[in-house]
C-alpha positions in Angstrom: 38.6 -13.4 -45.3 38.3 -16.1 -46.1 39.1 -16.2 -49.9 42.3 -15.1 -49.4 44.6 -15.8 -51.5 47.5 -17.7 -48.6 47.7 -18.3 -45.1 46.6 -15.9 -42.3 48.0 -15.7 -38.9 45.9 -14.5 -36.3 48.3 -12.3 -33.2 47.3 -11.5 -30.1 49.3 -10.2 -27.7 48.7 -11.7 -24.2 46.4 -9.9 -21.8 47.8 -6.5 -18.7 49.7 -7.4 -16.4 51.5 -5.5 -13.1 55.0 -6.0 -15.4 53.9 -4.9 -18.5 51.2 -2.0 -17.6 54.5 -0.5 -15.8 56.7 -1.0 -18.9 58.9 -3.9 -17.2 60.8 -6.2 -19.5 59.8 -9.7 -18.7 59.4 -12.7 -20.5 60.5 -16.2 -17.8 59.6 -14.9 -15.0 55.6 -16.0 -15.4 53.4 -13.5 -13.7 49.2 -13.7 -14.1 47.1 -11.2 -15.6 45.8 -7.7 -13.7 41.8 -7.3 -13.0 42.0 -5.6 -16.4 44.0 -7.4 -18.4 41.6 -10.1 -17.3 38.8 -8.0 -18.5 40.8 -6.9 -22.1 41.5 -10.7 -22.4 37.9 -11.4 -22.1 36.6 -8.8 -24.8 38.5 -10.5 -27.4 36.2 -13.8 -27.2 33.2 -12.3 -29.2 35.8 -10.6 -31.9 36.8 -14.1 -32.3 34.1 -16.3 -31.9 32.6 -16.3 -35.4 36.8 -17.1 -37.1 37.4 -20.5 -37.4 41.1 -21.1 -36.4 42.0 -24.3 -37.4 45.7 -24.3 -35.6 45.7 -22.3 -32.0 49.0 -21.9 -30.0 49.8 -20.5 -26.9 53.0 -19.9 -25.7 53.3 -21.8 -22.2 53.6 -18.7 -20.3 50.5 -18.2 -17.6 49.6 -14.7 -19.2 49.3 -16.5 -22.6 47.6 -19.4 -21.2 45.6 -17.3 -19.4 44.5 -15.0 -22.6 44.1 -17.8 -24.7 42.0 -19.6 -22.9 39.4 -16.3 -21.4 38.9 -15.6 -25.4 37.9 -18.6 -25.6 40.7 -21.1 -27.3 41.5 -22.9 -23.6 42.0 -26.1 -26.2 45.1 -24.0 -27.5 48.6 -25.8 -28.2 51.4 -25.3 -26.7 54.8 -24.2 -28.4 57.6 -22.8 -26.6 58.7 -20.8 -29.7 56.1 -18.3 -28.5 57.7 -17.1 -25.7 59.4 -14.0 -25.0 62.6 -12.6 -25.5 64.5 -13.6 -22.7 65.6 -10.2 -21.6 68.6 -11.8 -18.9 70.0 -9.4 -16.5 67.6 -7.0 -17.8 64.3 -9.3 -16.3 62.3 -7.1 -14.7 63.6 -3.2 -15.1 62.2 -0.8 -17.5 64.0 0.5 -20.8 64.7 4.2 -18.7 66.8 1.8 -15.3 68.5 -0.1 -18.5 69.3 3.2 -19.8 71.8 4.6 -16.7 74.7 2.3 -17.3 73.4 1.2 -20.9 73.1 4.5 -22.8 71.3 3.9 -26.1 69.8 0.9 -25.5 67.3 -1.1 -27.6 66.3 -4.9 -27.9 66.8 -4.6 -31.3 70.4 -2.8 -31.1 71.7 -4.2 -28.4 72.6 -7.1 -26.3 70.7 -7.9 -23.5 73.3 -9.8 -21.6 72.3 -13.7 -20.0 69.5 -13.3 -22.3 68.4 -13.9 -25.8 69.8 -12.4 -29.2 67.5 -10.8 -31.9 69.2 -14.2 -34.0 67.6 -16.5 -31.1 64.6 -15.8 -31.7 64.2 -15.1 -34.9 65.1 -18.0 -35.1 62.3 -19.7 -33.0 60.3 -16.9 -35.4 61.4 -18.7 -38.2 60.1 -21.9 -37.1 56.4 -20.7 -35.7 56.3 -19.2 -39.6 57.0 -23.0 -41.0 54.7 -24.1 -38.9 51.4 -22.3 -39.6 51.9 -21.3 -43.4 50.5 -25.3 -43.1 46.9 -24.2 -42.4 44.5 -21.7 -43.8 44.1 -19.7 -40.2 46.3 -20.0 -37.1 45.6 -18.6 -34.2 48.6 -17.5 -31.9 48.9 -16.1 -28.5 52.1 -14.6 -27.4 54.3 -11.3 -26.1 55.2 -8.6 -26.9 58.5 -7.9 -28.4 59.0 -11.8 -29.8 55.2 -11.6 -31.4 56.7 -8.6 -33.4 59.4 -10.5 -34.3 57.3 -13.0 -35.6 56.0 -10.7 -37.6 58.8 -9.2 -39.3 59.9 -12.8 -39.8 56.7 -13.3 -41.8 57.1 -9.8 -43.7 60.4 -11.7 -44.6 62.1 -9.3 -42.8 64.7 -9.1 -40.1 64.4 -9.2 -36.1 65.6 -5.6 -36.2 62.5 -4.8 -38.4 59.5 -5.4 -35.4 61.0 -2.9 -33.7 58.1 -0.8 -36.8 55.5 -2.6 -34.7 54.2 -1.2 -31.8 52.1 -4.0 -30.5 49.5 -3.2 -27.1 48.4 -5.5 -24.5 45.2 -7.3 -25.6 45.4 -7.1 -29.5 44.4 -8.9 -32.1 46.4 -8.7 -35.3 46.2 -10.0 -38.9 49.0 -11.2 -41.0 48.5 -12.4 -45.0 49.1 -12.4 -48.2 48.4 -10.0 -51.1 48.8 -12.9 -54.2 52.0 -14.5 -52.9 53.9 -12.1 -50.9 53.3 -11.9 -47.3 51.9 -8.6 -45.9 49.9 -6.9 -42.9 45.6 -7.1 -43.1 45.1 -5.4 -39.7 47.4 -4.6 -36.8 47.0 -4.2 -33.5 43.5 -3.6 -33.7 
């Protein structure tokens, strides 16, 4: 992809944590990776080793920093804009539990009391897009919902379009360009 017509953004979601495994919303709670998460993060290293990045960023949360370290990027720069969507009162609980009191709730369509709005997350991810578009190839380590918003914003779509981009733990995705149009090059790989 060295002859790509525009910058590339490589996106890695952190490895499995106890809460990501159990479907609990995790933003500010700073959980470690599970043993499975550590193994999966380590398996990313050979997939990324031969790719040349001129910027590597990570969320400050230890699950993202540890994934970066195990993938061979211990020197990744911390970028606070890569933190996960703040779920507020919904931190640590599942969608099913939230829906007991807020029927039909999704992070994409409903507020998270005490947390961030889609607009807040979108503003953060717009800053990341602006920053990385000044580089040839950037690698970021982050979190499920915020990386899905980042993807929507890369594609010049509203934040809620992130709902269409399932993103599993310890996966690699690549965003880039086809001529002057931002596109998905690879997803959830």
